[in-house]
Every structure is written in C-alpha cells, then in structure tokens.
N, C-alpha and C positions, 0 to 999 in steps of 0.2 A: 043642587048638583055641584060636584067637585071638578077638579082638573082631570082630564083624560090624557094620560101620558104613556099609554101602553105601546104606542108606536115609536117611542124614543128609546134609544139605547141609554143605559146607565152612564152617567158622567164619571169619567176618571180623570183626575187632575194630572196634567202632563208633566209638570215640573221641568219645563223645557230648558231651564237654566242650569240643570244638573245633568251631568253625564259621567257616571262612575267608571273608573279605570282600575283594574285589579292591581294589586301590589306585585312588584317584581323584586327579586333578590339583587343585591348590589354586587356587580362583578368586580373582582380585585386582583386576580392573578396577573393580569397584564401589567399592573403597576409595579410588580416585583421583578419583571423580566427586563433583560437588556434589549433595547430596541435597535434593530438594524433596518435603516431606511433605504429607499432607492432601489429596492429589489423588484425587478420586473418579472422575473421567472424563478431564478435561483441564485443563491450566493454561498460563498464558502466561509466557514468559521475556522481559521487557521489555528493550529496548535504547535507549540515548540517543545521538543524534548532534547535533552543534552546529556552526554556521558563525559565526565571529567575524571580521569584516573590520577590518583596521587602517585608521585614518583619520589625517589630518594633525592633530597636536596643536598646542599653543601658543596656543589661542584659547579663549574662553568663550562660552557661549550655550546654546541649547536642545540637549537630547540628540538626537543624530542616530542613532537605533537602526538597526542593520542585522544581517542574519543570522538564520536560523531555528534553533530548538531542536526537534528531532524525536524523538518517542518511538514506536518500533515494537515488535513482539513476534513471537516464534516460538512456535508452539503445540506443547506436549508432551501427547501422548495416551497414557494408560496402557491396558494390556490387563488385563482382569479374569480371573484365573486360579484354578483350583482343581484339586486332585487328591484322589481318594478311593480307599480300599481297604477290603476286608472279609475276615476270616478266620474259618473254622470250625475252632477248635482241636481239635475231636474228630477231624478228618482225620488228625491226627498219631498217633492211637492204634494204627494197624495197622503202623507202621514203627518203626525203631529210635528214632525221635523220642519214642516213648512213655516212654523213660527220662528225658526232660526234663519230663514232665508231673507235676503234683501229684496226690496220692492223691484218689480220688473222680472223679465225672463232671461236676462243675461247674467250668468253665474260664472265668474272667472276665477274663483277661489273657493276653497272649502268654507262653509259658513262658520261664523263665530260661534264658539262653544264646542263645535265638533273639531275644529282645527287644532285647538290647544289640547283637547283630550286625545286626539289621534296622535299628535306628535309625542305626547307623553307615553302613550302606549307603544308606539314604534320604537322610541329610544329605549324603553325598558325591555321590550322583547329582543331588540338587537343586542343589548348588553348581555342578556342571559345567554343568547346563542353564541356569542363570542366567547364568553367564559367557559361554556361547556365544550366548545370546539377546541379551545386551547389545550384542554386535557384529554377529551374523549374523541377527538377527530380521527377518522379512519376512512380513507378513500375507497374502501371496499364495502362500506355499509350503505343502506338505502336512504337514511335520513338526509334531507336536503342540507341542513346546516351542519352536519357532521362529516359529510363525504367530500369536502372541498380541499382539505389538507390533513395530513397526519398530525395528531396531537401528541402531547408529552407522554401519555400512558403507553401508546403504541410504540413510540420511539424508544423510550427508556426500557420497556420490557423486552424489546428486540435487540437492544444494544449489548455487546459483549463487554465483560469487565466490570459490570455493576455488582454491588454487594447485595446479596439476598439476606435480609434480616430474619425472615421467617424460616429459620434453620436451627437445628439442634445445637449448633455452636454457640448460639446466643440465648437459648431458652427452649421452652416447650412449643413445638410447632402447633399452630392453631388453624382451624378451618373456618372460623368466624370470629368476629370481634364483638365482645359483649361487655357490659359494665363490670362483669366479674373478672375478665382478663385484660381489660384495657390498660391498666397500669403496667402489667407485665409486658404487653406489646410495646408500650412506650420505652420500657427498659431495654427490650431487645433491639429496638431501633437505635437507641443511644449507644448500646454496646457495639453495634455493627458499624458505626460511623468511623471512617478512617481517621487516625490520629492527626494526620496532616491538616485536616480541615476542622478539627474539633474546636479550635479557639478562634475560628473566623466569625466575625460579627454578622456576616450575611448568611450564615448557615441557618436554614429553616427546615421544619418538618411540615409538609403539606398533607392535609387529610381532609376528607369530606366533612361537611357540617354534621352529618349523622354520626360519624366516628368521634368527632370532637365532643359532641353531646354525651356520648357514652363515657368518654374520658372524664369529663366534668362530673358525671354522675358517680363514677368510680371514686373520684376524689372526695365527693360528699359522703359516700358510703363508708369511706375509710376514716371518717371523722377527723380529718386533718384540720382542726380548728385554727391552727396557726398559719395555714397556707391559704391565701386568697388569690387565686390565679387572675381573675378579672371580673368586673361587674358587667361586662359586655360579653355575651356568649359567643359573639362572632369575632372578637378581638384576639390578638395573639396572646398566648399564655405559655409558660414554660413546661417542659416535661418535668414532672415533680423531682426536686432534688438536683436539677441541673440548670444551666443557663441557656439551653437550647430551646428556641421558641417554636411552638406549634402554631401553624397558620390554618385556620378552618377556611376552606374554599368550596363554593357551591359546585365548581366544575368537577370535583371528585365525589360529590354526594352520590351514593348508590354504587360507587365503583369499589371493588374489593382490592384496593391498593392504597398504600401510603408511601410517600417519598421524602427522603432527606437529602438536600443538596444545597449548594450555595446559589444565591440568586444571580450572582455573576456568571453562573454556569448554565443559565436558562436564557434562551434567545427567542425573541419574537420578530419575525421578518415581515416588513410591510413596505409598500411603495412610498406612501406618505403617512406620517404619524396621525392617528385619529381619523383617518380617512373613512372608517366605517361609521363615523358619526355625522358625516357630511351628506345631507339629503337635498337633492335638487327637486323642487316643486315648481311646476309651470302649467299654464293654461294653453291648450291646443285649440286654435280656431278651426282647424281642419275637422276635428272630431268632436268639438264642443265638450271636452273633458278636462278635468284637472288630473295631472299626472305626477308621479313621484318616481325617482330613480336613485338608487344607492349603488356605487361601484367601489370596490376596494380589493386589495390583495393582502393575504395573511398566510403565515406559516410558522412553524415552531421547530426548534432544534435544541440539543444540549451540546456541551463541549466535552469536557474530560469525563468519560463514563466511569472510570475507576474510582471517582470521588462522588458517586451517586449511590445512595442506599435505597433499595426498594423493599417494601413489605407487601408481598402479594400472596393471595390465598384463594 
C-alpha cells in the first residue's frame, strides 16, 4: 500500500518573503518648475511691463516724463487634496500572509514585508498622479487625480497671446505626429519660438515620451550618424541642429500637444514643498486598524503667455 493523499490540496510554495511591486515611471516635470510655497488657496504671479519713449536730447529743462509702468498678475489656484486608507491587519490571518504576522493578536502596524512594498507602491503611484495632474489637470473631468486643479495643458491652451506653431506660417500643418514628420514638427516649434527667449538657457520643449520616441526614431531613420542625442531615451536631447533641448515627460504622454517655454515661466503652487510625499501612518485603538493619510495642496500656472509656444493638433 502507498500513501493516500487525495484529501490534501496540492502544495504551493508561498514565497512569503517576496511581494512584487510594479514599476512606475519617474516624475520630473515638478523639478523644472518654479515653486511657490505657502499658498493656502490662491496666489498671484505679478508681471511688470513698461513703456519708455525716446526723446530728443541735447537740452536741459523740466523732466518730460512719458510711458507707463504696469503691474498685472495671473492667479494661481491650488487644489486641496487628501487620500486616506485603513487596514484591518487581522484580515491577513486566514491566508498565507499569516506567515508575515507577529505572534499574538495585537497588530499595531503593517507586517514586515508588506509595509515596505506598500510604501514603495504608494510613493510610485503618488508620483505618477502628480506628474499627470501637473499637465493634464482639469477640474471639469471625472478622474479623481485630475480634477483637483487645472494643469498646464488647460491653462496654456486657454491663454491668450500664446504662439501656435502648428500653423502654415511655420510649415505644413499636421493632424498627427509620426516618425515621418517628427523632425519637421521640431523645426516648426523652433521657428515659432519668439526671438526674445531663443538664447535663454532655461528654454525647453516639453513633449510626451511617446512623441520623443518618434523623434528619436526619425533621427535614426535619417541616418544622422554624426548626431548622438542621448544614450538615455528619457533624458534631454536637442532639436536637431539647434541648442534647444527637448524634455520627454510622462505627463504629456498620450496628449496631442507639445510646449516650448522657459522653466522660469512655469509655476507650481504648494502650501509646503514636497508635502505630497509626507504620509502619516498610525494605529487606531478605537477601530483596531492601521490608517494612512496624505494631505497637500497643489496648483499650476504660467507667467508671460506671449513667450509660450504650443503645438496642438
């Protein structure tokens, strides 16, 4: 006679010391923007313009003042955001996750192995949502992480005075960007940039990672063997033949728009810098749960709209 094991379920090794977390993209738009801190609800971004008229010199007499100095402002409004979670650690007792729990029935924190993986996941997810909201935020949409404040796409597209590069004045108007026309699109953006900012070191062209890939594919197809933009597909690289740097950002991936502007003309309003990364975790004796809360404020705005180039289609 042999062993009779038909009443047993097949053994599956649990690997309780492993808990995989998916990869998240690296947010970077905020690192380029000017931070305005201490904003509880809204703040102003003042702008100065001046008119000074030349007069005929060579004479003395009373001052003949002419020309006005004007101060205006654009309003930056922050969204007030929070996220909360609560866990009953005892729910893990009936599964293989019981192997992660400490002895006894009192659980006042997330178990080791889960806590590290969870924080890694939360931080990665939070960073992705912030990156997307900075560009795609729109208070009229339904998505929870996009409807708390207006992002740069909505603000720039609605602003008066911006330069539209997708126009016959700069080249052939396109309805989509492909590897076949990507180089021409870059040339159109370059041609549309106002001369006053063309030599500014903080001038950047922001585009989605998908559009940046197409541009790199176009460079490869053009057999430009003498031109090596970057070994890192997500790093800055120049519009071919210029010193203007393209910045691939995940916040514009999937968006039919590219933008050229100075980073000193991009503003991120917050109450406290990096507040979106501060997570409070505590144990509640009243409910016997482990809780998490994140609270922060954030909003975007631009300054001088006449020095912003948009390529929308």
